[in-house]
C-alpha positions, 0 to 999 in steps of 0.5 A, spaced: 840 879 812 844 887 811 850 887 815 855 893 817 861 894 820 860 899 827 865 902 833 863 906 839 867 908 845 866 905 852 865 910 858 873 910 858 874 912 851 876 904 849 874 902 842 869 896 840 868 894 834 862 889 831 856 887 827 849 892 826 844 887 823 837 889 820 832 885 816 832 886 809 827 891 809 823 895 814 819 901 815 820 906 822 825 904 828 827 897 830 827 894 837 835 892 838 838 886 841 845 887 844 850 880 844 857 879 845 860 872 846 863 868 851 870 867 854 875 869 849 870 868 844 871 872 837 864 874 834 866 870 828 865 864 832 858 863 831 854 869 834 853 871 826 848 865 825 844 867 831 844 875 828 841 872 822 836 867 825 833 873 829 833 879 824 830 874 819 824 872 823 823 877 826 822 886 826 829 886 830 836 889 829 841 886 832 848 889 835 853 884 836 860 886 838 867 883 841 869 884 848 874 889 850 881 886 849 878 881 844 878 879 836 876 887 832 876 891 839 881 895 842 884 893 849 891 891 852 893 887 855 890 882 849 885 877 850 885 880 859 877 878 860 875 882 867 867 881 868 867 887 871 869 891 865 865 887 860 859 888 864 860 896 864 862 895 856 854 891 855 851 898 858 855 902 853 853 897 848 846 899 849 848 906 850 851 906 842 845 902 840 840 908 842 843 913 839 842 909 832 837 912 828 834 905 826 833 903 833 827 904 838 831 907 844 825 904 848 826 897 846 832 894 848 834 887 849 841 883 851 843 877 850 849 872 852 852 865 852 856 861 857 861 867 860 856 873 858 851 869 860 853 870 867 854 878 864 847 879 862 844 877 868 847 883 872 847 888 866 839 885 866 839 888 874 842 894 874 841 897 867 834 899 867 834 900 860 833 893 858 827 890 856 829 882 856 834 878 858 837 872 854 842 868 858 844 862 854 849 856 858 851 861 863 857 862 867 853 862 874 858 862 879 865 863 878 867 860 885 864 853 884 864 853 877 873 853 877 873 849 883 869 844 879 873 845 873 880 844 878 882 838 882 883 841 889 890 838 889 892 844 884 888 850 888 895 852 892 899 851 886 894 856 882 894 861 888 902 861 887 901 862 880 896 869 881 901 871 887 907 871 882 903 874 877 901 880 881 908 881 884 911 881 876 906 886 873 907 890 879 915 890 876 913 891 869 914 884 867 908 882 861 902 878 864 903 871 864 898 867 860 894 861 860 891 856 854 883 857 854 883 850 851 887 844 851 887 837 847 889 833 853 883 835 858 888 833 864 892 839 862 893 846 865 888 851 862 882 855 863 877 850 861 879 843 861 875 838 858 874 834 852 868 838 850 872 844 851 878 844 846 872 840 841 869 848 841 874 852 841 879 847 837 876 849 830 878 857 830 885 855 833 888 855 825 882 861 823 887 865 827 883 865 834 889 865 839 888 860 844 890 863 851 888 869 855 892 872 860 892 869 867 889 874 871 883 873 866 883 866 870 883 869 878 878 874 875 874 868 873 874 865 880 872 871 883 865 872 879 859 871 882 854 873 877 848 870 879 849 875 886 844 879 881 839 874 878 833 876 883 834 882 882 832 882 874 825 882 876 820 886 873 825 884 867 823 878 863 829 873 864 829 866 858 835 862 860 837 856 856 841 850 859 843 844 856 843 838 861 849 835 860 853 842 861 861 840 864 863 847 862 858 851 866 855 846 870 847 845 869 846 844 877 849 851 878 845 854 872 838 850 874 840 853 882 841 860 880 835 860 876 831 858 881 833 864 885 830 868 880 823 872 881 817 872 875 817 873 869 822 868 867 822 862 863 827 856 863 829 852 856 833 845 857 836 842 852 838 835 851 847 836 850 853 838 852 855 846 852 857 847 845 851 844 842 846 850 841 850 855 837 849 850 830 846 844 828 840 840 830 840 843 837 841 851 834 834 848 832 831 847 838 834 853 841 834 859 837 826 858 835 825 858 843 829 865 843 825 868 838 818 866 841 820 870 847 823 876 844 815 876 841 812 876 847 817 880 851 821 885 846 816 887 841 809 887 844 
């Protein structure tokens, strides 16, 4: 599928970079699906497979971009992940997509996965330009997720680390950093699980940096995107949940989905957090998303 590099400015004048995909042939203007990846992930870590699948099976364009401070996009400190800023960037990406001559500005959908699966729940509620929302294996409660991933006896130590980092940054020091994943699931990192290392680990030799600022973990804990889920309606929502997800726990996502209002669709797939991106479970996942977009974006 045709793909070109693009860049655009956010409302605070930061440059974000990504890819713009179209079908091989089309006439007139196209609906557009806006995509960004999950926690600390680059667009190269699986977004093109989804984008190419969508543009091969639907008359749609896809804008897939790197979140600020990540990958090809600008932003300092590098690999600092602040949900409120990434949420604002989604709306700026929508504005950019609407400006493109290939795009029907009245037909914009958004897609997010894992951390960004939480972002799209908020964007879908507050940005009424959005006509459909796909939330794949979403983080729905940072507080609950954080406390599932971290033992209770470690929380006082983490609170002290957050406090010390704030004081150090106020003095002009470089931000403290924490690994995203570790081969040892008991080691201190943002996502301490065996499948997290299996999911992110292959990207390390390809140049992906396995750390984020400690502030990113503090912001993770304070992030509650499911607070907006009942406000997405009347915009249609598709949520994809893996039934054995320990990274963004399945029960938290299902509880959030129960609070969403119609129109909504739930697709539950047997497997773990990283399995819907590739392999046989991609084939159980992507076609459902295509049918959802046919029904709610193309009509």
